[in-house]
C-alpha positions, 0 to 999 in steps of 0.5 A: 787616086794615084799610087801615093809614092809618084806624088811629088809630096811623097818623101820616103815616108814610112808609112801611108795607109789607106783606111777604108771601114764599110760600116760606118763609111770612113775613108782615111788616110794616116801618113807616118813621115817621120819616127825618128824622134819619137811617135809620129804626131800631128792632128787629124783634118777632117775635110770634104775633097772634091778630088780625093787625090787632094787628101793625099797630098794633104796627108803626105805634105802635112805630114812631112810638116810635122816631122819638120815642126815637131824636130824644130820644136825640140820635141821627142816626137815625130811627124804623121797627120791623118785625113778624114775624107768627108762627103759634100755635107761634111757628114761626120758621125760616132761611128766614124769616129770610132772607126778612125780611133780603132785605125789609130790604135791599130799602129800601136802607138807609132802615130798619135792623133790630135785636132786640126781643121774640122776636128774639135775636142769632143771628137778627141775625146770620141777617138780616146775611147778607141785609142789612148793615142790622142792628145789635145783632150780637154783640160782645165784651167792652167791643165795642158792639152784642150784646144790648141788654139791659143798657143799656136796663135801664142807663138804666131804672135812673138814670130810676128813681133820678132819678124819686125824688129828683124825686118824693120828694126821696130820693137813692139807693133804700135802702128805696125799694118797687119792683114791677117787672112783667116779669122778662126780660133787661131787667127782670131787669137792672133789677132786679138794678141796684135790689137792689144800690142798696137798694130793696126789690123785688116782681116778677112775670112770666107765667112764674112760676119765672123770677120766682121765681128772680129774687126768690131771687137779689135778696132779693125777693118775688113776686106774681100776674101780675095783682096787680102793678099794685095792689101798694103801692110808691113805684115801679111799674116796667113792663118787659113789653108795653105798653099797660097803662096804660089806666082800669083799669090805672091806677085800680088803681095805689098807687105815687107813680111809673110808670118801666119800660122797656116801650114804648108803656105809655099805651094811649091818649094821654089817659092820660098825663093820668089819671096827672097828675091822680092825682099820679103822676109818669111817666117817658116810656117812649121817654126812659127805655127808650133805653139799647139804641138807644143801644148799637146804633145807634152800632154801626151808625153806626160800622160803617158809617163804618169807624170805631172804637167807643168803649164810653164814648161809649155810657155817656155818652149813658146817663147823660145820660137822667136829665138829659133825663126832668128836663127834662121833669118841669120844664116839665111842672110849669111849664106844667100839662101831662102829662110824655108831652105835654111829652116827645112835643111835644120830640120832634115839633119834633126830627123836623121834625112841629112 
């Protein structure tokens, strides 16, 4: 693995730690991009990387994205990310979770972890036995915390509605064709909300059975994973892994809007400009998908300060996501800059990087 400071995605990160615990077999990376606004908050991804350099790229890119996401969501939190490198069998043991919890705790509250791809509420509970700097712990009905997926999905749904109104001049989603990539916790939640509002959905997932089950539930149709980006539609909604919007991916799009929950959708910074050149409205991912981190961050902050938590405050903050997107699009159109550049500049100003 190359030195992290030579990586293209290194962005003056405050701290990058390689964690190895021989006894448990844990190998992990914890990246803190910025703690300007508060402790670096961001989930931990448990994933098998054929090339370990991919784990470092993920840690660097995702931690920076969390800095921007938390800042744009108005949260008193910085940006951080954990990546646990799993073997090809995706082995994850209690000893590994304990060792990772110890690594988080050793940072003394500078990093607050939560769920991400490959992690569960049960994993967060296990980690919380070794450190208090965890959010997304199980919650009862109407309480903060728990699975962030439904809150993320709500923000994405509201963002898609705002994008359709802005680009197409249509209130509501009746008859709007949406191609949705990824049918997991977030993507499935988004699809159900879209279908309830009258959208016509085409869905795809690397698990064909999961895609087929969702399509039956919502009255949609399925296509193969390699075909979803070429579906003729008004909205393409990526809700799986990132870096899909590169030259080839953008050339395949047959849509007016890209709006979805996947992190780091743009393969490189210049790809936002390619979307703009094609006249495709882009909803910056870390703005539209902030619902989950809003929920779990408020859970953590309330717990840390011994204050009661109000689920209505979460809903109120998620409801502000469309306003932030509209402000980005308006400035983008007024200044001739792509939406991703406008959003990045706003976020950089908030974290003291401009």
